[in-house]
N, C-alpha and C positions, 0 to 999 in steps of 0.2 A: 396315214401311217399308224399302225398299232403301237401301243406302248412297248411291246416286246421287240418289234422291229426297230423302233427308235433306240432302244438299249443296244441292240446289235450294231447299229450304225455308229454309235459312240465309240465302238471298239476298233473300227477299221484302221489298220496301220499302226495300232497302238500296243502298248505293253500291258499285259495282265500278269499280276503277281499271285502265285500260289502260296497261300498262307495256311499251312497244314502242319500239325504236330501230332504224332501218335502217342499212345499212353507211355511208351518207353523213352520218349524224348524229353529233354530238359524244359522245353517251352510248351509242353502240353497244358491245355486249359483254354477255355473259351475266352476268358478275359484277356489272356496274353495274346491270343490270336486276333482279337479285336484291335488291340494296340498295334500289333504287327500290320494289320490291314490299314489302320489309320496312318501309320508311318509310310506305308507303300503309296497310299493315296496322296499324301502330302509330298511325296517324292516324285509324283507324276504318273503313277499307275492309273490306267483308264478303267481297270476292272480288277476284281479279286476272284480267285478260285479257292473254295473252302470246303472242308469235309465235316459232315455231321450236322443234323438239324440244330444242335446246341450252338456250335460255332457260327453257323450261318445266321441264326437269330441274333447273336451277340454282335457279329460284324455288321449286320444290317442297322443296328443302333448307332454304330460308330461312323459309317460312311454311307454316302448316297450315290455311289457309283455302282455299275452292274456287278452282281455277284453270281458267279458260276458255282452252283452247289452240287455236291455229290455226297455219297455216304459209303465209306469203306466198311463192308461187312463180310463175314466169313460164314459160309453155309457148307454143311458136310457133304452135300450131293452135287456140288458144283465148284469149278475153279473161278467162276465170276466173282469179282471182288468190289468193283466200283458200281454202286447203286444196282444191286443184282435183281431186285424184284419191283413189281408195280407198287406195292405198299411202301417200299423204301423211297421210290421216286416221288410218290405223293407227299410223303413226309418232308422230303427235301424242298419241294415246292411250297408246302404250307409254312415252312420255316422262313420263307422270304426270298428264295433264290430267283433271280431274273432268268437264269438259264439252268436247266437240270442236265447234268452230265451223267451218262451211264455207259457201261461197257457194252459195246455194240459188236463184239466179236461173234463168231458163229458157233461158239461153244454152248454146251447144255447149260441152261439156267436153273436156278433152284426150283424144285418142284415141277420141273419141266415147263415152266412158263415160256410163252412165245414172245420174242422181241417185237414183232410187228403188232401183236395185240397190245403190248404194253404201250407202244407209241400211239396207237389209236385211242386207247383209254386215256392217256395223258392229254392228248389233243382235245378230247371231248370234255375234259374236266378242269383244264389248267390253261391260263393265258400265257404261261412262260414258254420260252423256246427250249428245244431239246438238242443236246449236244451228244454226238456219237464218238466215244473214245474207241479208236480202232488201232490195229497193228499192221494191216495190209491194205493194198489197193482194193482187193475183192471185198473186204469188210466195209471199206468206205463207200464203194459203189452201192453195195446192198443197203447201207444205212440211208443213203440219199434216196434210193428207190422206195423205201418203206416209210418215208416221211420225216426223217430228222431234218432239222433246220441248219445244223452246223456239223462238220466232221473235224475231229482233232486227232493228231498222230500220237496221242498220249501213250498208247500201249505198245508202240513199236519197240521191240527189244524186251518186252515183258511177257510175251507169249513165246513158247518154245519154238514155234514155227516161223516167227518173224525175224527180220534182220537184226543181228546182234552186233552192236557197235558202241564205242565210247562216245561217239559224236552224234549230233542230231541226225535224224533220218531225212537227209536232203532229198533223196530220190523219191521217198514216199510223198513228201510235200509236193514235189514237182508233178508227179504222176496224178495224184488226186486232184490237183488244181486244173489239170487238163480233162479229167474224166467225170467230174461232178460239177453241178451248177449251183452248189451251195457253198458258203464260205468254208475255207479250210484253215483251221488254227494249227500253228506249229507248236508242239510241246514235246519235251523230253530231251534232257542232256544239253540244253542250251546254256552255255557258260560265258560267251563273249558277245560283245556288240557286233563284231564282224560276222559271227554265225547268224545272229538275228537279222542283220541286214541282208545276208545271202538268202535267207529263208523268205524274206519279203519279196526279193527279186524273183524267187522261184514261184511266187504266187500265193504265199501265205497271207491270209486276211488279217491275222493278228498273231502276236507272239506271247506265249505263256512261259514264264520263268519261275521256277520254284527254288530248288536247293541253292543255286548260285546267289540268291538274294536273301532267302529266309531260313537257311539252315546253318546256324553258327558252327555247329560241330563239323559239318561237311566242309565249310569254307576254311575253318581253322586247320583241319586235317590236310587239305590240299596245300596250304602254305607250309605247314610243318614238314610234310613229306618232301616237298621241293627243297626246303632249306637243308634237310638232312642229306639229300643227294648232293647238293652243292658243297656241303661241309665234307662229305666223304671224298669227293673229287679233289678238294683242296689239299687234303692230307695224304692222298694216295701217292705212293712212291712212283717216280718216273722210270 
């Protein structure tokens, strides 16, 4: 068994915690994300999902569990946002990612790069596994056919043509689990243990949770909004 395959096996049926903060967020910074990853690992996370070569490298120093790396970048000629180019993917791998995640939708890539060619180039130069972030069944099936090792439902609800819902895309997980022979990771809007359990029953190989664990502003806002509703109902005249 290859090292990459061994890393994947360690994630089966387990929780992966997404430790990401963008520049406008209070916890932005590689050192902070490394501490967040360490806290997640000590809490039982089997893997970490991280954004940018800087964060990946710092997290790699803090934990020895698998790291799914990506790089959120904006290009003027494409809507692709997650590891858009071959150069981006190589830098994520060089930073120490065990698995490189990239947008595997069928949209135009920066500079007109071809996704299948990116996959082939990464396979030829990198021992890491490749994860396809998709939003539809069609995209997931295509990703499996062109050589990705993992498919994830990360982008469901984040492309204009995919299912828009406040809940995880249970249907997409179930359909992909039937139609591809590579592991399907469930990611996106997973907020409760009950949802995670349902996704595993539908065929998810692993569960990726982000905001519900690592976004204090989001978690606080959810509590605050609910308490405001309760207070409004309590004083509302009968």
